N, C-alpha and C positions, 0 to 999 in steps of 0.2 A: 233164877226164870226173869228178872229184870234186865240182866248185863245182856243176855240172848237177844230181847224184845230191842233193847238199846243197839246193841250191835250191829241186828239186822236192819234196824232203822237207818243206823250210818251208813251201810253197804248200801241201801238202797237209792239214799242219798246223793252217793257219790260214783254209782254208774250209770246215770241218767246220760242217754245218747254216746258212750263209751263201751265197746264191746269189748276191747280187755279188760275193764274194771266189772264189765257183767259176768265175766266168767270167772273172775278171782271173787267176787261176790257168792258167786251159787258154788263153789269148789268149799267155801266153808259151811253152807245150808245143806247140801244135800251130798250124800254118796253118789259115787258111779254105781251102775246096774241097773237093771230092769225094775220096773215097779209096776203093777196092778192096781186101777182103784174102781171100785164100782159105787156107784147112787143113785138114788131117785131123784134126787136134786131138790127133794122138797116135798114132791109128786107122789106121795105115800098114798095116795085112793087111787094111780094109775098102776098098771102092769109095765110098767118102762123103767129099764133101766141103761144106766151111761155105762159103759167099760170102756176104759181107757188103759195103754198102755203105755211106757215113757219110759225109753232109755236113757241114762243119763250117762253121757263121757266128759272125761275131765273137768266134769263141772256143768257143763252147758248140757240143756234138754238137745238131743242131737237125733231123735226120734219118737213121734209121737203117733198111734193110732185109736181111733174113737170109734167107737156105734153104739145105736140106740136101741136096746134089744125089747119087743113087744114079749113078755114071757107067755100072755095069753095066745097069743098068735104063733111063738115061735116064730118069729122073722126078726130081720133087721128093718130100721127105716131105711127107706132107699124112696126115688119116685116114683118105683115100681108100688111100694106101700103105699099107695094113694087108691090104689082099685079099691081098696076095703070101703072106701068113701066115696065112690065114683057118685051116688046122689045126693052129694053133698056139697057142692064146687068150692064153699069156704075151706074144710077139711082139706080139700085136694090140692088149696094154694097153700094152707098150711104145713101138709106133708112137705112140698115140692120146697118152700123156706126152709124147713128144718133140716130137711135132707142137705142141701147147701151148705147150712150152717156145719152141721157133721162133717162135711169134708173140707171146710176151711176151718176150723178154730184150729184145729191141731196145727194149721201152717202157720196161723197168727201167733200162737204160742213159742213154737219155735222161732221166730223173727223176732218179737219183742223179749222173750225170755224172763216175762212177768203176767201172772196170770193177772192181773188187776188190770193190765193193756190189752186182754181181750176183750172186745168190745161186741156187742150181737150184732147182728145182721137183722134190718129191719124186717120185721115179722118172725123172727125165730130167737124169740129171747126164750124160749122155753128149750130147745136143745141147747143155748149157751149155760143157761143155769145146772141143767144137768152136765155139761162137760165140766165147767168149774169145781162143783161138788167131787164131779168123779177124779179130777188132777187132784183136789186138794187130799182125797184120800190116796189115792198113790202117791203124794210127798209125804204125807206123813208118816209113811214105810222109810223113806229115803232121808229123811230129815237129817241132820249128822249133829250129835248133840255133843254142845260143848262140855268138854272137862273143864272143871272148877280147877285153879292152879293152885298147887300145891301150898298150905300153910308152912311159915316157918315159924 
């Protein structure tokens, strides 16, 4: 396991600002395919689940969709979702900011190809945390386990 972590760290250090190296590093880390991840992002007392679908092609994230689903109201978070909080202007603003985050975070991940470089939009940390946790769940399924070299 130490070798995997070391190799990942070396790859990450070598890929900064180099799209070709980003692609090569990702090829080693994740298998091509479609992966789904679901998470509450640590907010287990709330009825919200993040659902992300990631397509990896040629070792890079090529398509990402993301939604946050309210399992008690059976609705997805959007600007219209704020109607449930019409008497609370603070929650209305929060819904709008998090809705913007839900649309923005997948684009940021495709651009940077690194979940650690996806920063939260001001006022939308909640949706960012759920996005990152959902992505991590999807990537667990995509992780390309390195086979140890045969011993001679």
